[in-house]
N, CA, C and O atoms as a GROMACS GRO file, in nm:
protein
  340
    1MET      N    1  13.919   9.501   9.979
    1MET     CA    2  13.839   9.578  10.097
    1MET      C    3  13.863   9.498  10.222
    1MET      O    4  13.852   9.376  10.203
    2SER      N    5  13.887   9.527  10.321
    2SER     CA    6  13.892   9.457  10.471
    2SER      C    7  13.736   9.392  10.485
    2SER      O    8  13.647   9.474  10.460
    3LYS      N    9  13.701   9.287  10.514
    3LYS     CA   10  13.599   9.224  10.539
    3LYS      C   11  13.579   9.273  10.694
    3LYS      O   12  13.464   9.270  10.739
    4ARG      N   13  13.683   9.318  10.774
    4ARG     CA   14  13.690   9.319  10.917
    4ARG      C   15  13.578   9.476  10.928
    4ARG      O   16  13.511   9.496  11.029
    5PHE      N   17  13.578   9.569  10.814
    5PHE     CA   18  13.516   9.683  10.820
    5PHE      C   19  13.360   9.673  10.754
    5PHE      O   20  13.276   9.758  10.780
    6GLU      N   21  13.336   9.576  10.677
    6GLU     CA   22  13.212   9.556  10.645
    6GLU      C   23  13.130   9.558  10.751
    6GLU      O   24  13.013   9.578  10.716
    7GLN      N   25  13.142   9.547  10.844
    7GLN     CA   26  13.043   9.502  10.976
    7GLN      C   27  13.128   9.545  11.099
    7GLN      O   28  13.158   9.472  11.193
    8MET      N   29  13.169   9.697  11.078
    8MET     CA   30  13.210   9.756  11.199
    8MET      C   31  13.148   9.753  11.302
    8MET      O   32  13.025   9.758  11.310
    9GLN      N   33  13.255   9.742  11.428
    9GLN     CA   34  13.213   9.726  11.552
    9GLN      C   35  13.131   9.874  11.567
    9GLN      O   36  13.038   9.870  11.647
   10HIS      N   37  13.150   9.970  11.518
   10HIS     CA   38  13.099  10.102  11.535
   10HIS      C   39  12.978  10.132  11.496
   10HIS      O   40  12.908  10.228  11.527
   11GLY      N   41  12.954  10.021  11.407
   11GLY     CA   42  12.810  10.018  11.339
   11GLY      C   43  12.811  10.165  11.231
   11GLY      O   44  12.728  10.254  11.211
   12ILE      N   45  12.928  10.141  11.186
   12ILE     CA   46  12.943  10.239  11.097
   12ILE      C   47  13.034  10.159  10.938
   12ILE      O   48  13.139  10.096  10.926
   13ILE      N   49  12.960  10.190  10.872
   13ILE     CA   50  12.980  10.107  10.722
   13ILE      C   51  13.055  10.218  10.612
   13ILE      O   52  13.009  10.330  10.588
   14TYR      N   53  13.156  10.172  10.562
   14TYR     CA   54  13.228  10.283  10.471
   14TYR      C   55  13.140  10.369  10.397
   14TYR      O   56  13.182  10.483  10.372
   15TYR      N   57  12.993  10.324  10.347
   15TYR     CA   58  12.917  10.380  10.234
   15TYR      C   59  12.813  10.467  10.340
   15TYR      O   60  12.720  10.516  10.276
   16ASP      N   61  12.807  10.493  10.460
   16ASP     CA   62  12.755  10.575  10.568
   16ASP      C   63  12.793  10.712  10.515
   16ASP      O   64  12.706  10.791  10.478
   17TYR      N   65  12.922  10.740  10.513
   17TYR     CA   66  12.996  10.848  10.498
   17TYR      C   67  12.966  10.928  10.351
   17TYR      O   68  12.982  10.873  10.242
   18SER      N   69  12.926  11.054  10.366
   18SER     CA   70  12.896  11.125  10.229
   18SER      C   71  13.036  11.133  10.161
   18SER      O   72  13.137  11.141  10.230
   19VAL      N   73  13.039  11.130  10.030
   19VAL     CA   74  13.161  11.152   9.938
   19VAL      C   75  13.110  11.247   9.835
   19VAL      O   76  13.024  11.232   9.748
   20ILE      N   77  13.191  11.357   9.872
   20ILE     CA   78  13.171  11.497   9.750
   20ILE      C   79  13.283  11.457   9.627
   20ILE      O   80  13.404  11.433   9.638
   21VAL      N   81  13.196  11.460   9.507
   21VAL     CA   82  13.290  11.434   9.378
   21VAL      C   83  13.284  11.569   9.288
   21VAL      O   84  13.180  11.634   9.268
   22SER      N   85  13.428  11.606   9.231
   22SER     CA   86  13.419  11.726   9.186
   22SER      C   87  13.498  11.707   9.065
   22SER      O   88  13.581  11.616   9.067
   23PRO      N   89  13.489  11.766   8.980
   23PRO     CA   90  13.611  11.741   8.843
   23PRO      C   91  13.725  11.811   8.873
   23PRO      O   92  13.727  11.914   8.941
   24LEU      N   93  13.843  11.746   8.813
   24LEU     CA   94  13.974  11.816   8.843
   24LEU      C   95  13.978  11.883   8.685
   24LEU      O   96  13.917  11.846   8.585
   25PRO      N   97  14.075  11.996   8.703
   25PRO     CA   98  14.080  12.099   8.592
   25PRO      C   99  14.213  11.998   8.495
   25PRO      O  100  14.304  11.933   8.546
   26HIS      N  101  14.185  12.015   8.360
   26HIS     CA  102  14.273  11.949   8.272
   26HIS      C  103  14.410  11.980   8.315
   26HIS      O  104  14.496  11.895   8.288
   27ALA      N  105  14.452  12.105   8.390
   27ALA     CA  106  14.599  12.134   8.407
   27ALA      C  107  14.618  12.024   8.501
   27ALA      O  108  14.738  11.995   8.495
   28ASP      N  109  14.569  11.963   8.570
   28ASP     CA  110  14.584  11.878   8.670
   28ASP      C  111  14.574  11.740   8.641
   28ASP      O  112  14.568  11.656   8.731
   29GLY      N  113  14.572  11.714   8.536
   29GLY     CA  114  14.533  11.568   8.510
   29GLY      C  115  14.391  11.535   8.469
   29GLY      O  116  14.360  11.421   8.433
   30GLY      N  117  14.302  11.639   8.476
   30GLY     CA  118  14.164  11.560   8.457
   30GLY      C  119  14.105  11.492   8.529
   30GLY      O  120  14.168  11.486   8.635
   31GLY      N  121  13.987  11.416   8.533
   31GLY     CA  122  13.969  11.320   8.596
   31GLY      C  123  13.839  11.384   8.712
   31GLY      O  124  13.769  11.484   8.700
   32PHE      N  125  13.842  11.306   8.797
   32PHE     CA  126  13.754  11.359   8.923
   32PHE      C  127  13.832  11.344   9.076
   32PHE      O  128  13.902  11.244   9.094
   33ILE      N  129  13.822  11.408   9.143
   33ILE     CA  130  13.848  11.398   9.269
   33ILE      C  131  13.721  11.399   9.354
   33ILE      O  132  13.628  11.479   9.344
   34ALA      N  133  13.735  11.270   9.465
   34ALA     CA  134  13.630  11.240   9.572
   34ALA      C  135  13.679  11.274   9.714
   34ALA      O  136  13.796  11.240   9.736
   35TYR      N  137  13.623  11.325   9.798
   35TYR     CA  138  13.690  11.375   9.911
   35TYR      C  139  13.549  11.359  10.041
   35TYR      O  140  13.433  11.395  10.019
   36VAL      N  141  13.596  11.299  10.167
   36VAL     CA  142  13.491  11.260  10.224
   36VAL      C  143  13.505  11.360  10.366
   36VAL      O  144  13.587  11.339  10.455
   37PRO      N  145  13.410  11.466  10.366
   37PRO     CA  146  13.408  11.581  10.473
   37PRO      C  147  13.426  11.524  10.622
   37PRO      O  148  13.480  11.594  10.707
   38ASP      N  149  13.375  11.385  10.654
   38ASP     CA  150  13.375  11.394  10.801
   38ASP      C  151  13.496  11.330  10.820
   38ASP      O  152  13.530  11.346  10.938
   39LEU      N  153  13.584  11.260  10.752
   39LEU     CA  154  13.722  11.204  10.772
   39LEU      C  155  13.870  11.285  10.722
   39LEU      O  156  13.929  11.258  10.617
   40PRO      N  157  13.911  11.380  10.810
   40PRO     CA  158  14.011  11.470  10.760
   40PRO      C  159  14.090  11.383  10.667
   40PRO      O  160  14.097  11.261  10.680
   41ASP      N  161  14.143  11.442  10.583
   41ASP     CA  162  14.237  11.424  10.459
   41ASP      C  163  14.206  11.279  10.419
   41ASP      O  164  14.304  11.209  10.396
   42CYS      N  165  14.070  11.218  10.406
   42CYS     CA  166  14.023  11.104  10.336
   42CYS      C  167  13.975  11.179  10.198
   42CYS      O  168  13.884  11.261  10.191
   43MET      N  169  14.054  11.133  10.092
   43MET     CA  170  13.998  11.147   9.973
   43MET      C  171  14.081  11.040   9.864
   43MET      O  172  14.174  10.964   9.890
   44SER      N  173  14.024  11.058   9.756
   44SER     CA  174  14.091  10.960   9.642
   44SER      C  175  14.054  11.043   9.504
   44SER      O  176  14.028  11.163   9.515
   45ASP      N  177  14.051  10.979   9.376
   45ASP     CA  178  14.036  11.016   9.255
   45ASP      C  179  13.965  10.910   9.138
   45ASP      O  180  13.924  10.798   9.170
   46GLY      N  181  13.960  10.952   9.027
   46GLY     CA  182  13.934  10.864   8.942
   46GLY      C  183  13.918  10.910   8.808
   46GLY      O  184  13.915  11.033   8.802
   47ASN      N  185  13.906  10.854   8.702
   47ASN     CA  186  13.855  10.885   8.557
   47ASN      C  187  13.747  10.925   8.544
   47ASN      O  188  13.714  11.004   8.456
   48THR      N  189  13.659  10.867   8.646
   48THR     CA  190  13.533  10.901   8.633
   48THR      C  191  13.455  10.917   8.724
   48THR      O  192  13.492  10.851   8.821
   49PRO      N  193  13.336  10.988   8.748
   49PRO     CA  194  13.272  11.006   8.891
   49PRO      C  195  13.242  10.897   8.972
   49PRO      O  196  13.250  10.896   9.095
   50GLU      N  197  13.198  10.774   8.877
   50GLU     CA  198  13.188  10.640   8.975
   50GLU      C  199  13.312  10.597   9.004
   50GLU      O  200  13.315  10.545   9.116
   51GLU      N  201  13.411  10.597   8.952
   51GLU     CA  202  13.523  10.531   8.977
   51GLU      C  203  13.621  10.616   9.102
   51GLU      O  204  13.704  10.567   9.178
   52ALA      N  205  13.580  10.747   9.092
   52ALA     CA  206  13.655  10.852   9.204
   52ALA      C  207  13.579  10.789   9.348
   52ALA      O  208  13.637  10.757   9.452
   53VAL      N  209  13.445  10.782   9.323
   53VAL     CA  210  13.373  10.722   9.450
   53VAL      C  211  13.413  10.567   9.496
   53VAL      O  212  13.433  10.529   9.611
   54ARG      N  213  13.417  10.498   9.389
   54ARG     CA  214  13.463  10.351   9.457
   54ARG      C  215  13.614  10.354   9.516
   54ARG      O  216  13.653  10.290   9.614
   55ASN      N  217  13.685  10.438   9.443
   55ASN     CA  218  13.835  10.474   9.538
   55ASN      C  219  13.792  10.552   9.646
   55ASN      O  220  13.863  10.536   9.745
   56ALA      N  221  13.733  10.603   9.656
   56ALA     CA  222  13.711  10.671   9.794
   56ALA      C  223  13.650  10.590   9.887
   56ALA      O  224  13.681  10.609  10.004
   57HIS      N  225  13.560  10.495   9.858
   57HIS     CA  226  13.515  10.386   9.953
   57HIS      C  227  13.632  10.310   9.998
   57HIS      O  228  13.628  10.278  10.117
   58ASP      N  229  13.728  10.276   9.936
   58ASP     CA  230  13.836  10.170   9.958
   58ASP      C  231  13.959  10.299  10.070
   58ASP      O  232  14.032  10.276  10.166
   59ALA      N  233  13.939  10.381  10.020
   59ALA     CA  234  14.003  10.504  10.123
   59ALA      C  235  13.940  10.523  10.251
   59ALA      O  236  14.018  10.534  10.346
   60ILE      N  237  13.796  10.528  10.280
   60ILE     CA  238  13.737  10.534  10.391
   60ILE      C  239  13.748  10.387  10.458
   60ILE      O  240  13.752  10.378  10.580
   61THR      N  241  13.753  10.300  10.396
   61THR     CA  242  13.805  10.138  10.503
   61THR      C  243  13.959  10.174  10.526
   61THR      O  244  13.992  10.178  10.645
   62ALA      N  245  14.045  10.198  10.444
   62ALA     CA  246  14.171  10.214  10.484
   62ALA      C  247  14.158  10.352  10.618
   62ALA      O  248  14.219  10.335  10.723
   63TRP      N  249  14.101  10.443  10.603
   63TRP     CA  250  14.105  10.543  10.728
   63TRP      C  251  14.053  10.493  10.838
   63TRP      O  252  14.110  10.513  10.946
   64LEU      N  253  13.928  10.415  10.829
   64LEU     CA  254  13.893  10.367  10.953
   64LEU      C  255  13.957  10.270  10.993
   64LEU      O  256  13.966  10.274  11.116
   65GLU      N  257  14.020  10.162  10.937
   65GLU     CA  258  14.131  10.080  10.979
   65GLU      C  259  14.257  10.118  11.048
   65GLU      O  260  14.303  10.061  11.147
   66ALA      N  261  14.318  10.240  10.976
   66ALA     CA  262  14.401  10.311  11.059
   66ALA      C  263  14.374  10.375  11.188
   66ALA      O  264  14.458  10.369  11.277
   67ALA      N  265  14.267  10.434  11.202
   67ALA     CA  266  14.233  10.504  11.330
   67ALA      C  267  14.229  10.397  11.412
   67ALA      O  268  14.317  10.394  11.499
   68THR      N  269  14.130  10.287  11.406
   68THR     CA  270  14.116  10.212  11.474
   68THR      C  271  14.234  10.116  11.554
   68THR      O  272  14.241  10.078  11.671
   69ASP      N  273  14.331  10.094  11.425
   69ASP     CA  274  14.438  10.020  11.460
   69ASP      C  275  14.521  10.122  11.569
   69ASP      O  276  14.567  10.071  11.672
   70HIS      N  277  14.542  10.290  11.538
   70HIS     CA  278  14.606  10.322  11.634
   70HIS      C  279  14.508  10.421  11.756
   70HIS      O  280  14.534  10.533  11.800
   71GLY      N  281  14.402  10.339  11.783
   71GLY     CA  282  14.309  10.374  11.907
   71GLY      C  283  14.262  10.508  11.901
   71GLY      O  284  14.237  10.577  12.000
   72LEU      N  285  14.250  10.551  11.753
   72LEU     CA  286  14.212  10.737  11.748
   72LEU      C  287  14.037  10.671  11.758
   72LEU      O  288  13.987  10.559  11.750
   73PRO      N  289  13.978  10.828  11.780
   73PRO     CA  290  13.804  10.786  11.767
   73PRO      C  291  13.761  10.780  11.604
   73PRO      O  292  13.820  10.835  11.511
   74ILE      N  293  13.658  10.709  11.599
   74ILE     CA  294  13.597  10.727  11.466
   74ILE      C  295  13.506  10.847  11.470
   74ILE      O  296  13.426  10.866  11.561
   75PRO      N  297  13.523  10.936  11.355
   75PRO     CA  298  13.443  11.040  11.385
   75PRO      C  299  13.285  11.008  11.331
   75PRO      O  300  13.272  10.949  11.224
   76PRO      N  301  13.163  11.053  11.412
   76PRO     CA  302  13.042  10.992  11.343
   76PRO      C  303  12.995  11.042  11.233
   76PRO      O  304  13.047  11.143  11.188
   77VAL      N  305  12.883  10.979  11.166
   77VAL     CA  306  12.871  11.031  11.035
   77VAL      C  307  12.767  11.162  11.046
   77VAL      O  308  12.658  11.149  11.103
   78SER      N  309  12.803  11.271  10.994
   78SER     CA  310  12.752  11.364  11.018
   78SER      C  311  12.646  11.445  10.866
   78SER      O  312  12.596  11.555  10.842
   79GLN      N  313  12.651  11.369  10.826
   79GLN     CA  314  12.580  11.394  10.671
   79GLN      C  315  12.520  11.278  10.581
   79GLN      O  316  12.606  11.193  10.554
   80LYS      N  317  12.437  11.262  10.546
   80LYS     CA  318  12.365  11.163  10.490
   80LYS      C  319  12.390  11.183  10.318
   80LYS      O  320  12.373  11.295  10.270
   81PRO      N  321  12.418  11.104  10.257
   81PRO     CA  322  12.442  11.100  10.102
   81PRO      C  323  12.333  11.180  10.035
   81PRO      O  324  12.214  11.168  10.064
   82ALA      N  325  12.373  11.249   9.959
   82ALA     CA  326  12.273  11.321   9.837
   82ALA      C  327  12.298  11.312   9.707
   82ALA      O  328  12.417  11.294   9.678
   83LEU      N  329  12.218  11.320   9.616
   83LEU     CA  330  12.252  11.314   9.478
   83LEU      C  331  12.274  11.492   9.428
   83LEU      O  332  12.169  11.532   9.479
   84VAL      N  333  12.314  11.573   9.388
   84VAL     CA  334  12.318  11.681   9.335
   84VAL      C  335  12.357  11.677   9.194
   84VAL      O  336  12.452  11.613   9.148
   85LYS      N  337  12.269  11.758   9.124
   85LYS     CA  338  12.320  11.752   8.960
   85LYS      C  339  12.370  11.910   8.953
   85LYS      O  340  12.418  11.955   8.849
   0.00000   0.00000   0.00000
């Protein structure tokens, strides 16, 4: 993970964004998908929910780096993380 974005100039850090995790159907290979509602097309997956979230954090960092490199605006965090059972 890029140290550049651990202390990002926008004051946003990858874990500020909510990550939604859902199980994938066995027909699609199983595991879990994790997506970030505030960042268009930012998603990842993993064999466990925890792995999916870790991978999503890497995807968030890459998304933020790419947006910054291309001069695109960084979307504000619109949701706070919550644990849902």
